[in-house]
N, C-alpha and C positions, 0 to 999 in steps of 0.2 A: 323512680320518685313521685310521687301524686301531688297533684297540683289543684287547686282549686277555684273555679271560675264564678264568683259571687258580683251581684247588685249592691250598689253603693244605699240608695236611696227605693224606689218606689216600684223602680221595676222598669225594661224600656229602657237599658243603659247600652243597649251595644251589646252586650252578652255572647250572644249569637254570634255575632263576627269577629269575636275574642276569641273565640274558644273554636270556631272553624280554622282561624288561623293558627292557633297552638296547636290544632287536630295534625297539622302536617308533620309535626316530630313526636305524636303521644302512639302508643298501640292501641289504648281502651279510652273512650268516651262513657262516663257513667252520667245518665240523671238520677239525681238522689230522692227528690223529693215534685212536692205537684205533679199538675196532673195537664189536661188538656187546655186546662182556662186562661194559658197563655201561651204566646206563640216568640218565637224566635226566628227576626228575619235575616236572610242569607245570601248575599249576591257572590256569586263566582263562577266558573268557565260555564258550567251548565245552566245558569239564567239567576234569576230570583225566586227566593224559596222562603214561605213562612211556616216553620218545623213546630210541631205542638206539644207530641211526646217523644219522637225521635232525637238522639241525642245529639246537638249543632255537627258531630264530625262524620257521620256516614257518606259525606262526600268524598271519602277516600278508599281506594279498597283496600288499604293495610291496616285501616283500623277496624276493631269492635265496639259496637254499638251496646252497654248493658242498662239495662231497665230495671234499676234498682230496686229495692223490698218497700223504700219509702215512698217510692210513685205513688199515685192514682191512676190506675191502669188499664184505661177506657179501650177493650180490646178492638173495638169495630175501628175504634179512628186510629189507631197504631195502625193495624193493616191499611185501610183507607192511604194512609199518608206514607207507607212503604207503597203501594201501589203506583200513587201519583208521584214517586220521584223516579220508578224508573220508564213509567210511562214515559218520562222526559227525558230519557236516557242515561240517567245514575244507575251505575253498576248494580245488583245486590245485595245490599248490605249484609254484615255478617254480625247477628242479633241475638243477644241473649236476655230472658225473661226472666227476674227472678221469684223461685216457686215461692217466696215468703211475701210477694208481690201480692196487693188485696185488688181487688174488681170492682171497678166505677158500673153498679149496675143501671139500666134504665130509670129504673126508679129514682134513682139517688140524680138523677135530670129533673123528672117530674118533680120530685118532693122542693129543688131548689126554684122553678119558675113558681111553684105553688105558693115558697114563702116568700119570695120579691112580691108579688102579687097582693099576697098578705098586706106586708109591712106596707104596701103602696109607695107614699112620698117618704115613708124611715127606711127603705132600704140600703143595704149593703151597694149596691153596683156592681151585683154579681155577674157573673158572663155567663150563667146557668150550664154550669159543664156539670154540676151534679158534687163541687168539692167539697162543702162543709159538710151537706148531708155522709156525701163517702166516709170525712175524717171522725163525724160523729159515731157513723154506727162502726168504723175501725174501732175507735177507743171504748166502745159501748159494748165490744166485743161480738158482734153479729155484724159486722164484714164477710166477705167471702173469700178467702186466701184461696192463688192459683193452685198450691199444692190440693185446695178441699177437691177440685174439679176431679183430681183422679181416685176420690173414695164415694163410690155412687151410693153407697149406704146412709152415711153420712147426709152428703147433697139431697136426697130425699127426705129423709127428716128433719133438716133445718130450713129448706124453701118454706113448710108449715110452719115450723116458730116465727121465722123472718116475716111473712105474708099476714100474720095473727097480729103482733104487735106491729106492723104500717097500716094494718087495715082500721084500726082504731083513730089515728091519723089522722087518714084519706075520707071517714068517715066524717067522725064529728066536729076535725078543725077545720079542713077543706074541702067540704062537701064535695069531694073526684071519687071518678068510680075506682072502686077495690082491686088487689091485688089478686090473683088465681096462682098458689103455688105448683100448677101444671104450668102455667106459662114462663113462670121464673126457671125448674127446673130444666127447661126448653132454652130458654137463653143460655145458659148454662152451659148446657151442652152445644151448643155454638161455638160459645166461647173456647171450652176445651180443644174445638177439630182445629182451630185456625189459630192456637197457641201453643201449644204439645208440641210442635216440634224446634223450639226453643228454649224452652222450661227447664233450666237446672240451675243450683245450687252458687248462685251468683259471688256468695259471699267465698265459697270456697276456691273458686277462680280467682279472684283476685288475689287471696291468698297468695296462692301461686304463683301470680303473677308479679305480686309484688319480692318473693322467693329472687323472682329471676329474672328483678332489677329492670323490668318493663314501666315505661310511661304511662303515667295514669292520671287521667282527666277527668274531672268531678265537676260536675256540668247543676249551678243552680239555677232557679227560674224566681223572679221578680226581684225583690232587693230587701236591706235591713229594714226599712218602714212597715216592712210588709210583714215583718215576722209576728206568731202571737205573741209571744212575750214581750217583744224588744221594740216593735212598731208601734202605730198611732192604732191602737187598739179599742175598740172593736172592728176599726173599718183595716183589717187584714188579710191577710189569708188564712189557711185552716193547715199550714204544714211550715215547720221551720224553714227560714229562709237562708239560714247561716252556715258558713262553711263549716265549724263546728259541727252543722248533722247532717254532718256530706257524709261524715266516720258509720255514723245511725244509716242514714239514709241508703249506704252504698255496702253498710258491713263490713269497714275496714278499721284499721286501730288506729285512735286520734293521733298517736305521733307521727305516724306516717305520712300527714300532710304537711308537706314544708315547706308551700309557697302556697298563698293565698293571693290570687290577683283579683282584686275588685274593681269592677268596673265603672265609671264616673261618667255623667254626661260632660259635656263645657254649659250649659244649662238646664233646667231642671223642666221634666215632664213627667204626670200623672195618668192615671186611667181609673176612674172609678172614682168612689166618696171619700171624702176623709180631710185632715187640716193638712195644708198645704202652705206655707206662709210668704215663699217669695213668690205667690201663684201673679199672672200678670190676666188682663183679659180687653174685651173690645180688641182696637184694628191692631195696636202691634204685640198682643198675642196671637191673632190670624196669619198676620207677617213671617212670626217664627214658627207657627206650626203649618204655615206654606213652604218655607225654606227648609226646614228642619228635615233629619232622618234621609230615607230616599223614597221622594217624591210622599213627605207631605210625613206630619206627628200623625199617625192615625194607627188603631191598637192593630196587631198582626194577627190577634185572635177574632175581634167583634168590629174592625173594623171603625170602631169609634173614634170622633175627636178625641187628642190625649189636650190633658187642661196642661198651661204650659208655665216656665215659671223663670226665672232669672237663677241662676249659680248659688245655692243655698250652702255657703260654707260650715253652719251650725251644723243641718243636715247632714252635710258627706264626712265631714269627720266624727261626728256619732257614727254615721255608717259604717265608716274606714274600720274605727275602736273597736267598735261589736263584731263585724267578721273577722277581726285579728288581721288584719291588713299586710304582707309584705312588700306588693308589687298594687300602683293603680292605674289600670289602664283608661288613658283621660281620650272620651269618644267625642263623635260631630264636631268639632272643633273648627271646620272648613265653614258651617253652617254661619258662625258669627262675623263673618265676613263683609255683612254688607251693615255694620253697627258704626259711627260716629264715634258712641260712647257705648261702654257695657257694665250693666248696674253689677253689684256683687253683694248677694244678701251677707253681711258680717257680722250679726248678732239679733238678737231677736230684747225685742223690747216687752216685758209683761208685767204688768202691774206697775209702771214708772221707774222698770229696773232691767239693767243689759246686760242681757244673760250671753254666754257663746256656749252654752254647754246645752244641749237637746232636753227638754222637758216630756214629763208624761203627758198624754192626749188632751185632758183639763184644760193644763194651763197653756198648751201650745192652740188651742181655740181661739186663745185668746191674746198670743203672741201678734208685734206687729216688728216689719223687718226693717233692720238697720243699714242700707245700702252704702256701698264706698263704690265709686263711679271709675271706670279705670278707660284711657285713652282706645279707641277701635284700632285697628290694621287695615280697614277699609280694601282687602284687595284679597282676590282666589287662592288660597293656598294648597290648594287640590295639586297632588302631580310632584309635592317637594318629599324628599325623602330624608335628608338629614338636619338636625335639631339645628344646627347652626344656620341655614341656608332661609330659615321661617323668620317675618319681617319683626325688628325690635318688639315692638306693642306687644304680639302675639307671642313671643318668649315671655315678657314680663307679663302676661296674662297667667299663663303657666306656672312660670312660677311665686307668682303674688300666689294662686290658689294651694300651689304645693306648700306652702310657708303656714297659710292657714289654716290648713286641714291635718299636717303634720304628718304626713305619711309620702314616699318619696310616688310623685309620676314616672314612671319609665317606661311605657306607652303613649304615643299620641295619636290618636286616630285621626286621619283628616282625609275621609271618602268611605265612600260605603262598601268598595272593591277588596278583599280579602288583600291584596297588596300596599293599600292605604293606607299603611302605616310607617311611624317615626320611629326608633328604638332610641333612648336617652342611655 
């Protein structure tokens, strides 16, 4: 059976923990989009890790980790990451890399940084991991596919073509040093040496695995609101963050995805620029940020302080709908235990009208949150393992959110550890 684990909002919902937890019962975990621009934080028996490219199931010795064709493959980052976890006592994971994945080149990162610099105050808040330039090149058909590393003639000709095109921009738009085709060829040879032992036709491998009835998890990065089509465009990422794209990014039939577990935070947080209706500021935000996540709400990749807000029913209902949610995993609920009362955004007022449907960006910018305040439970709920044992007000909060978003909350995470989970 194929299950997808995806985010309902802006990313940072706690997908890593949920994937790590579900991986216990899985055979294969597949990353299907995005690159090393966002991280998944995981806490288990080996310690605390921030993964960027590796799927969140690498800590089990019975799983195979697949880097799907939809991923922006940063080869040095992947291998550095493998080394880092091995150095900390994790057994060498079984890894397969799609021969159809494309490679993040060093110049993609340079272009990312140059463009943010050029835009100045109007920048996208990029993580400078080369993601937008990488996907631009992929769709402009001048990217390097892993399979091409094994065709020397093709590479020698292609590096010249690519350098020619890039150098026009480097010289005239950015006034930066130009690329040397010889250097690009050497860079690709290095990558080939590193990745060669892992390369295979992963779509065929997954086809076989499905036939054999294996348990497969598709792991998404970021969340619905960062999707280039359905998110807060243009403040979005460059690959689709939706479960539906899992079929494409992993190379499996769409009808094989039987479960979509959408991870949703008990409050809101976002990294990077863009509309965020239920955002809070000042001391109120600082307090929530400090208590949030494990060790505070700071980006797993960038260390940037996340923007904080109250739970947004409008954005989350939309996020779950676009994912095709079958199950909601509701995370970091334990964080809210310090509050006397908890505001929840239940609608947006836009130009004098209240709506509960999520609008396109130009209207989102004008939206004002409509809040309903719920009583807090004022105690620590970590360590609780059954739903019945939760405080009354805590259950009321979960059930209120569930009714507003219209999708079943089947898992409640009440702590950062692998076992801090309540199944409903």
